[in-house]
C-alpha positions in Angstrom: -36.0 -8.5 3.6 -33.3 -5.7 2.3 -29.8 -6.7 2.1 -27.6 -5.7 5.2 -25.3 -2.9 4.3 -21.8 -3.9 3.7 -19.5 -3.1 6.6 -16.5 -1.1 6.0 -13.4 -2.6 6.9 -13.0 -0.4 9.7 -16.2 -1.6 11.1 -15.2 -5.2 10.5 -12.0 -4.4 12.3 -13.5 -3.2 15.5 -15.8 -5.7 15.2 -13.4 -8.5 15.0 -11.3 -7.3 17.6 -14.1 -6.6 20.3 -13.1 -9.7 22.0 -9.6 -7.9 22.6 -10.9 -4.5 23.1 -13.5 -5.7 25.5 -11.0 -8.1 27.6 -8.8 -5.1 27.9 -11.6 -2.1 28.3 -13.3 -3.8 31.2 -10.0 -4.5 33.0 -8.8 -1.0 32.5 -12.3 0.7 33.6 -12.1 -1.5 36.7 -9.1 -0.4 37.4 -9.3 3.1 37.1 -12.7 3.8 38.3 -12.8 5.4 41.9 -9.1 5.1 42.5 -6.0 7.5 42.2 -3.2 6.4 40.1 -0.5 4.8 42.5 2.2 3.0 42.1 0.0 -0.5 42.7 -2.8 0.8 40.1 0.0 0.9 37.4 1.7 -2.3 38.3 -1.9 -3.7 37.9 -2.6 -2.0 34.9 1.0 -3.4 33.8 -0.5 -7.1 34.6 -3.8 -6.4 32.6 -1.6 -5.4 29.6 0.7 -8.3 29.6 -2.4 -10.7 30.1 -4.0 -9.1 26.9 -0.4 -10.5 25.1 0.8 -6.9 24.7 4.2 -8.5 25.9 5.9 -6.9 29.1 8.0 -4.5 27.5 5.0 -2.8 26.0 2.9 -3.4 29.1 5.7 -1.5 31.0 5.9 1.6 28.1 2.4 2.1 28.3 1.9 1.9 32.3 4.7 4.4 32.4 2.9 6.9 29.8 -0.4 6.3 32.0 1.3 7.4 35.1 3.1 10.6 33.4 2.0 13.5 35.2 -1.1 12.1 36.6 0.4 10.6 40.0 -2.1 10.5 42.6 -4.8 11.8 40.4 -7.9 10.5 39.3 -7.8 9.3 35.5 -10.6 8.3 33.4 -10.7 4.9 31.6 -11.1 7.0 28.0 -7.9 8.4 29.1 -6.2 5.6 29.8 -7.4 4.1 26.5 -6.5 7.4 24.2 -2.8 6.8 25.9 -3.1 2.8 25.3 -3.8 4.0 21.5 -1.7 6.4 21.0 1.3 4.2 22.3 0.4 1.2 20.5 0.3 3.2 17.5 3.8 4.7 18.1 5.2 0.8 18.0 3.2 -0.2 15.1 3.6 2.6 12.7 7.1 1.7 11.9 6.5 -1.8 10.8 2.9 -0.7 8.9 4.3 -1.4 5.3 2.4 -2.5 2.3 3.9 -5.5 0.5 5.7 -3.8 -2.4 5.8 -5.7 -5.8 8.9 -4.5 -7.6 8.2 -4.9 -11.1 12.1 -5.0 -12.1 11.9 -8.7 -11.3 9.3 -10.7 -13.3 7.8 -12.7 -12.0 7.8 -11.2 -8.4 8.4 -14.4 -6.3 6.7 -14.6 -3.0 7.3 -17.7 -0.7 4.4 -17.8 1.7 5.7 -19.9 5.0 3.8 -20.7 8.2 2.8 -23.7 10.4 -0.4 -25.7 9.2 -3.7 -24.2 10.2 -2.4 -20.5 10.1 -4.5 -19.8 7.2 -1.6 -19.6 5.0 -3.4 -21.4 1.8 -6.4 -19.0 2.2 -4.4 -15.9 2.7 -2.5 -16.8 -0.5 -5.5 -16.8 -2.4 -6.8 -13.6 -0.9 -3.5 -11.8 -2.0 -3.9 -13.4 -5.3 -7.4 -12.0 -5.6 -5.9 -8.4 -4.7 -3.3 -8.3 -7.1 -5.4 -9.9 -9.8 -7.8 -6.9 -9.1 -4.7 -4.4 -9.4 -4.7 -5.8 -13.1 -1.2 -8.1 -12.3 -1.0 -11.3 -13.9 -0.5 -14.0 -11.0 0.6 -17.6 -11.0 0.2 -20.0 -7.8 2.3 -23.2 -6.7 0.7 -25.9 -4.4 4.1 -26.4 -2.7 2.6 -27.4 0.3 2.6 -31.3 -1.0 2.3 -32.9 2.1 -1.3 -32.0 2.1 -3.9 -33.0 -0.3 -6.2 -30.3 1.3 -3.9 -27.6 0.7 -3.6 -28.9 -3.0 -7.2 -28.8 -3.7 -7.6 -25.4 -1.7 -5.3 -23.7 -3.7 -6.9 -24.8 -7.1 -10.3 -23.6 -5.8 -8.3 -20.0 -5.6 -7.0 -20.3 -8.7 -10.5 -20.8 -10.2 -12.1 -17.9 -8.3 -9.0 -15.4 -9.3 -8.1 -16.8 -12.6 -4.6 -17.2 -11.6 -3.4 -20.2 -13.1 -2.2 -22.9 -10.6 0.9 -25.3 -10.7 0.2 -28.4 -8.8 1.3 -32.1 -8.6 -0.1 -34.7 -6.5 0.2 -35.3 -2.7 3.8 -36.2 -1.6 5.6 -35.0 -4.6 8.8 -32.6 -4.2 8.1 -29.7 -3.3 11.6 -28.1 -5.0 10.9 -29.7 -8.0 7.2 -28.0 -8.1 8.7 -24.7 -7.5 11.2 -25.0 -9.9 8.6 -26.1 -12.3 6.3 -23.1 -11.3 9.2 -20.5 -11.7 10.2 -21.6 -15.1 6.2 -21.5 -16.0 5.7 -18.3 -14.5 8.4 -16.9 -16.6 7.2 -18.6 -19.9 3.7 -17.1 -19.3 5.0 -13.7 -18.3 3.2 -13.7 -14.8 4.0 -10.6 -12.7 3.7 -12.4 -9.4 4.3 -16.2 -8.3 3.0 -17.3 -5.0 4.4 -20.3 -3.3 2.5 -21.8 -0.8 5.0 -24.4 1.6 4.5 -27.0 4.0 4.0 -25.8 7.5 5.4 -28.7 9.9 7.2 -26.9 12.3 7.4 -29.6 14.8 10.0 -31.4 12.5 12.2 -28.3 12.2 15.2 -30.1 10.4 12.9 -31.6 7.8 11.3 -28.1 7.1 14.6 -26.0 6.7 15.8 -28.8 4.7 12.8 -28.4 2.3 12.8 -24.4 2.2 16.4 -24.2 1.6 15.9 -26.6 -1.5 13.1 -24.6 -2.4 15.3 -21.6 -2.4 18.3 -23.4 -3.9 16.5 -24.9 -7.0 14.6 -21.5 -8.0 18.1 -19.7 -7.4 19.2 -21.4 -10.4 16.4 -19.8 -12.7 16.7 -16.6 -11.1 19.6 -15.8 -8.8 17.5 -13.0 -6.5 14.4 -15.4 -5.9 12.4 -15.5 -3.8 11.8 -11.8 -3.6 9.8 -11.9 -0.7 8.9 -14.3 1.9 5.7 -14.1 4.0 5.0 -15.4 7.1 1.3 -16.0 8.0 0.4 -15.9 11.8 -2.6 -17.0 13.4 -3.6 -14.4 16.1 -5.6 -17.0 17.9 -2.3 -18.8 19.3 -1.2 -15.7 21.5 2.3 -16.0 22.8 3.0 -19.1 20.1 2.9 -16.4 17.5 5.9 -14.8 18.9 8.1 -18.1 18.8 7.0 -18.6 15.4 8.2 -15.5 14.2 11.6 -16.3 15.5 11.9 -19.9 14.4 10.5 -18.7 10.7 13.2 -15.9 10.6 15.9 -18.3 11.5 14.5 -21.0 9.0 13.2 -18.8 6.2 14.6 -15.4 6.5 11.1 -13.9 6.9 10.6 -10.2 5.0 7.3 -9.6 6.5 4.1 -10.9 8.0 0.5 -11.4 7.8 -1.9 -11.8 10.8 -5.0 -13.8 10.5 -8.0 -15.0 12.7 -8.0 -11.7 14.6 -11.9 -11.6 14.5 -11.7 -15.2 16.7 -9.3 -14.1 19.6 -9.3 -11.9 22.5 -5.5 -11.8 22.2 -5.3 -9.3 19.5 -2.6 -7.5 21.1 0.0 -9.9 20.4 0.5 -8.4 17.1 1.9 -5.5 19.0 4.3 -7.6 21.0 5.9 -9.1 17.4 6.0 -5.5 16.4 7.7 -4.6 19.4 10.3 -7.4 19.5 10.9 -8.2 15.8 10.1 -5.1 14.0 9.2 -6.9 10.7 6.8 -5.5 8.0 3.3 -5.9 8.7 1.6 -6.3 5.3 -1.9 -7.5 6.0 -4.3 -8.4 8.5 -7.1 -10.8 8.5 -10.6 -10.3 10.2 -12.7 -13.0 8.6 -13.3 -15.9 6.0 -14.2 -13.6 3.0 -11.5 -11.8 0.2 -12.2 -8.4 1.5 -11.2 -9.4 5.0 -7.7 -9.5 4.3 -6.6 -5.8 4.3 -3.2 -4.0 4.3 -2.4 -3.2 8.0 -3.1 0.4 9.2 -1.3 1.1 12.6 -3.6 3.8 13.7 -6.9 2.0 13.0 -5.5 -0.8 14.6 -4.4 0.8 17.7 -7.7 1.9 18.2 -9.4 -1.3 18.0 -7.3 -2.8 20.4 -7.9 0.3 22.9 -11.8 0.0 22.1 -12.0 3.7 20.5 -14.8 3.7 18.1 
């Protein structure tokens, strides 16, 4: 049997967001078919968009754009989808920014934060693979010393990507591990150091103290570290992701976002709500398990995929 042709990221993205676009597209079609646009239709459209986790402000903005100049006229589902995609792209375009590695900092230190189960450790491995493929020397630090599985997982990714991993046994002090990793990355002349961290958001005080301490000890070696703080979010948690951004903003001074598991949810619209509210750069999105399923975020592609425009 011949191998199936490899899907492009666009195909994987539209496929991954199928649950989101189908839920949204079906509801939009039901709403506008055989009806003229009136106040009630627009109100119902707004409710559909809110249910798709796009957020109240974005839903109101899209409904207003749909109603503009079309009041009391028939409108097709495709027209509504095109307006939806256009409005979503306007919100996402300013935040679609690649992760920039500043060569003036060597190593460039990236602290990766997020709740347990968000796909944090896997994301670190995938970013390491991308950076290595670009010819950079990467080092990984298993700073989530709370979970043995996270330490083992990072070692596996290190083996796959050829990145050296600094790890200690479960229960070790994560700050001293980060200090050791930064010193080793300097000695090894690594270009990038990616540091995993524990994700126990339910114990906010402990997590805050731990992250503060990691930053404090690293600054004894490099006063400008960390140079980026990436928050990894799981799309399947919907509205919860919105509050996670707020919490980690306060705790860790997040500089950019990565959203994973967009292929497993009908709630992909949450990324639009997050972009509208926090305006933080979105560096990568993930639509699957394999290395190539994490890609730089493109606003236009995502907007079309959410709206179900193929």
